[in-house]
N, C-alpha and C positions, 0 to 999 in steps of 0.2 A: 308745627301746626298747632294752633291754640285749641285746647280742650275746655268743655264748659267749666270744670272744677278748677282751671287754671285762674280764674278772676280773683285778684289779689286786693286787699284792703288797703295797700299803700297808694295814697291819692296821685303819687307820682308815677305810678305804673302806666306803661304805654298800652297795656291790655284794657280796653274799653268795651263796653257792653256790644256796641255795634260791629266790633271786629269779631268778637265771639260768635254773634248770631250769624254773621256773614260767612266765616269759615266753617261753622256747623253745618249750615244750609249747603254749602258747597260739598261737603263731605257726604251729605245725604242725597246729593243730586236734586235739590229743589231750590225754590226761591225762599229768602227769608221771610216772605209773607205767606207762605204756604202752611196750612194747618199741620202738615208733616213735622215741620219744625217744632211747633208748640207740643205735639205728642212726644217727639223725641226728648225734649227738654223736661217734660213731666216724667218721663219713664227714668231720665238720669237724675232726677232731683233727689238727694239724699234725705230731705226732709219731708217728703210728699205723705209719709204716713202721718204726720201731725195734723193733717186737714180732717182725718177721722175722729180727733178730739173735740171737735166742734160740731155744733148742729148748724147746718146750712138751709136757709129759710127756701121753701118751695115757692115758684113763681105765684101759684094760686093763691098763696096765703098773704101776699103784698097787697095791701089796699088799693094802690094806684095801678095795678097791672090790668091789662085789657087781654083777656083770654081768647079774643078773636085774632090776635096778632102773634100770640106766642103759646108755646105749649106750656100749660100750668103745672105739670108734673115735674118740669125740669128744676134743678136748683138754680135759684137766682144768681146773678152776678153781683156778688157783695163786695163793692169797692167802697164801703163807707166805714172802714174801722177807725178812721181818722176821728169819727164822730161817736160811734158805739160799737165797741167790738162784739163779736158773735159770742154766743152763750157756750162755754165748755160743757162737755156731756157730763161731768162729774158734780157739777154744780147741786143739782137735784139730789143726789145722793148724799152729800155733805150737809145740805140743809135738813134732809129728813133724819139725819143722824141726830143733829142737834135738837130738831123738834121733839124727836122720840125721848132723848135724854131729858129735856125739860118736863115733858109729860110724865116720865117715870121717876125722876129724882128731884124735880124742883130746884131748890135754892143749892143743893149740892152739886149741881153742874158747874158752878163757879170754880171749883178746884179739882174735879175729877173728870175722867174720861180723856180720850186721845187730844181733845180740843178744850182744855179748861178755859171757861169763859173770861175769867180774870186775867189770864195770860195769852189768849187766844192770838193777839197782834204779834206778840213776841215769838210765836211758833213759826212766823213767816218772814221775820227780819233777814234770815241768811239768803233765802232766796231773792228777797227784794234788793238787799245790799249789793248782791252779786250783779244784779241788772243795771244798776246805776253807778257801780264801780266805787263802792264806799265799804268802810268799815261798819260793822254790825252796829257799833254804839253811836254811829253818826246818824242812823236812819230812825224814824219813828213812823208808824201807820196810824194815822188819825184823822178825823174830821173830813172836811171836803176841801178842794183846791183853794177856793177863795177865803175860807177860814183860815187856812195855814198861811195864806199870804198876809193876812191881817195879824195873825199871832207872831209872825216874824217882823210885823212892823212895816211891811213893804208893799202893801196894797195902796200904791203910790198916791193917787189923787185923794183917796178917802183920808190917808193918813196925814197928808199936808192940810186938808180942811180941818181936821181933828185937832191939829196943832195951831189952827189960827193963822196958817201960812197962805199966801197968794199963789194958786195952782198956775196961773200964767207965767209968773215969775220964777217959781221954783222948780217947775217940772220942764226939763229939756227933752223935747221930743225930736226923733231923727226921722227924716224923709229921703225916699230914693232920689237920685238926681232926676232932672227934668227929663222925661222921656223914657225913665227906666222904671221897672216895676219892682226891683229888689235893692236891698242896700249893699253897696260895697264895703268889703272888710276894710280896706284902707281907709275909707270915709268915716267909718266907725272909730278906727283907731286914731285919726286925725282930730276928732272931736273930743276925745278922752285926753289927748295930748294938749290940746289948746284950752279945754275947760276943766280938766280934771282936778286942779287944785281947789276948785270952789264947788266940787261934786262930792256930795257924802255917800250916796249909793248909786251904783249901776245896775240896772234891771232889764234883762232881756229875755226874751223866750228862746228856747232851745232850737226849736223848730217853729217858724212863724204860721200861725194858723191859717192865714189867707193864701199866701205865695207858697208855702211848703219849703221855704228857704231854711236851711241848716246853718246856724251861725258858727264861726269859729269860736268855740266856748273857751279853749286854753288861751288862746292869743287875747282875747278880750278879757279874760280874767286877769291875767298877767299884765297887761297894759294898765287896767284900772287900779290894781293893787300897788303897782309902781307909783301911781298918784295918790296913795293912801285912801283910795275908795274901797268900800265894801262891794263885792260883786256877786250878785245872785241871779239865778235863772228860773224861770217857770217853764217846766219841762214837760207840760201836758202832752205835746205832740211829738217829744222826743223819747220818752222812756219807752222801752219796748219796741222802738222803731229804729233808733241808731245806738251804735256802742257809746257808752258813757264811762268816764273815769273821774268822778267827781272829786274823790280823795287825791288821787295823784295830780290832778289839775289844779288843786288848791283852790277850787270853788269856795267861796265863804258860806252860801246857803243856797237852797234850792226847794222847790216843792212841785208837786205833780199830782194829777188825778189818776185814777185806775181804770175808768170805764171806757177809754178810748183804746189803745193798742194792747193794753193789760186785761182786757175782757172781763171786768168785773161786774158788769151790769149797771144800769142807770143810777147815779148817786153813789156809786161804789167808794169805798174806803180810800183816802188819799195818803199821800206820803210826803215826807219833809226830811231835809237833811241839813245839818250844821256841821262844817268841819271841826274836826277834833281840837285844832289849834285854839278855837274859841271856846272850848268846852267849861273854863272857869271864868271867862270874861263876859260872855253874852248871856244875860238872864231875860226870862219871859217879863213882859209888861203886864199881861193877864195870866194870873196863876189858876190852876184848877188842881183838884185833889190827887188826880192821877199823876201829876208830876212829882209827888212826894215819894220820897224812897220806899220800895216795896216793903222791906223788913219791919218797918214802923207805921205803914200807911194805915193800918186798921187799928192801931192803938188810940186813935182819935184824941191825942193829946193837945191838940190845938197849938202845936210847935211845927212850923214848916221845916222840913228837911228836903230841900229841892235836889232832885236828881241833876247831875251836871250835863250839859250839852242839850241836844235836841229832846231828850225824854223828858227834861224838865218842862217843856212846852206842852206837853200832853195835859188834857183838861179833864177828860172823864173816860170811864171804862170803855173797852172797844165794843162795838155793836156785832154780836157774834154771827148774826146771819150774813152781814156785809163780809165778814172774814172768810166765811165759807165759801163765797163766790170767788173772792181774790185768791184764796189757796187753790182752788181748782184750776184757775187759769196759770198760776205761778208754777204749779207742778208740771204743765206742759212746756212752760219756757224751760223748767230743770231738765227736761229730756234732751236739750241741746245746748247752744252757746249763742250769745249775741253776736259773736264773729260770724258763725255759720248762718244765722238768720240774715245778717247784713249782707254776706256774700250773695245769698239767694234774692235778697231784695234788689240790690244792685242790677243784677241781670233782669229781674222780673220787671221792675220799673224801667229799665233800659230797653226792654222789649216792648212795652207799651208806648214808650217815646218813639221808638224806631217806627212802628207802624202807623202812628199818628203823623209823623213827618212824611212817611211814604205816601200815605193816601190823602192827607188834608192840609198840606202846606199850601200858602198862599202861591197863586199862579198869576204872575204879572201879564202873561199872554192871554190869560182867560178870566178877566175880573169877575165874571158871573158866577165862577165856581166858588161855592162856599169853602171857607177855610177855618182852620182851628190853629190858634197861637197857644204856645206853652209858655206860661208865666214864670214857672219855677225854674231856678238855675239849671242849665244843662250839664254842668260839672257834678259828677256823681258824689264828690265829697261836700257840696253845698246843698244837698238835699237829702231827704229820707225817701220813703216809699211813695208819699203824695205827689202828684202832678195836678197843678192848677191850670184850667184851660179857660181860654176866652174864644168866642165865636164871631163870625162875621154875621151870623144870624141871631135873631133875638134869643137870648140866654133861657128865659123862661119856657119858650117853646121847645126847644131841644131838651131841656130837663124833663118837660112833661112827656115828651116822645120816649126818652130813655125809661122812664118810670113805667109806662104803659108796656114796655117789652121786657120788664123784669129785670131792670138794672137799678141797683141800690147805690146811689152816690147822692152827693148834695150840692145845693147851690147857695153861694154866698153873694149878697149884694156888694157892689152893684152889678157885677157881670161875671163871676167866676163859677165855674163848675170844678168841684174838687174830686178827683178819683185817686183811690189809694188802694193798689193791690198789696195785700199784707201777707208777707212770707210764711206766717204760721199756717193759714188756711187757703189761701188764693193759689191758683195754678197758672201755668202758661197758656192752657187751654181757656181758662176765663178771660185772659186777656184778649186772646184770638176771637172769642166769642163776642167781647165788648166792643172790638173794632168792627165786626160785621154789623152788629145792632145799631152801632154809632152811624154807620152809612145809611141805614134805614131811617133813622130818627132825624138825620140831617135832610134826607130827601122829603120826607113828610113836612118838616119845618119850612123848608123852602117852598114846598107847595102851598102851605098855609099863608105864608108870607106873599106870595104871589096872588093868591085868591083875594087876600085882604086888599093888596094894591089895586086889583082889577074891579073890586067892588066899590072901592072909594073913588074909582075914576069917573062914575056916572054922576 
């Protein structure tokens, strides 16, 4: 018999979320769609205490909610951590500590206290390096995501134009096969094999923002490097979402933001990685004084002593208030492991997928029935926590009806709804409530569509 905690990280494992859900429901004597299963999974969840580390917004505080449709005192269903993570409860405490230190000690805060401002980013490096599977000296916390892309010289289109190159000729883009929504790994590898000798840099996202597809980072890295390419990844939707082993995989460079799954607040401090094998060979094109060796940085001798590796790419001193917010979140991650989070995530998202397919799959025998299509790959090893959905009904109407009922998710043009149950703070009951509300939203959207069609017939 399969237990909830038997779910393994090995992609080849025959134990899939659907099997666990069905066998657990059978043992409980209920249907896999029964709320009893959600309650049981929450009770058995070894990470359920982490939810208490975050503020969960009330429905009444969400601007789009309609309190005639939903109890405003309920916690909202927050499935939009892929866009902005929830606020960790310790953020305000840490901010107040630094504001108080500034008020009391002024400039002396740079080198004093638990969080010396001049070294504040370095206080978090061990926690961050652990999340991305890197050595401490391979990681820097600095700037924002796009700034880091530019500094590593791989904000592709902008850099090509900067160097006077033709974007149409010099930037090779990949598209899914006709009729498909996501890229096949074999197609990516085939392009690398065919075009690799003329490619300087391969740049992919770790998890694609629109479809939620998780790319095979180690295989893409190995294939690209075999052709002599530098291989890098934008990990904005991957860090804090899936297990990463950048050092062991040999990834050349990477960068990421921290306001999504890392919950550091809007515009939070970003991260960057350069593998230690490049510590002597790769130098920044744009240099700032914070990339100077610390022991001589404040001598102001006007003689650059650049730190090797990623730390030489730093431009200026860390913003302490952003460090505080990031620290509060990373400490929550420090209470568990990405392996444990990923194990829960696979089951949590698998539960969402199971219920969507059960209630909202396309019915060829009933073409009038609204249906939902899941764009994100069904294989657990090819996705993180996000599922991207498309609807047979107008997407904007469904999205609006969900928001009225206290669901926080997001819509992306042209026709996608992104929902992301985050294992740090979302529950199986959240998923069950979402499915119930989705049914109500679809019914209202269908009625609206029917009324529009009726009024247009006169």
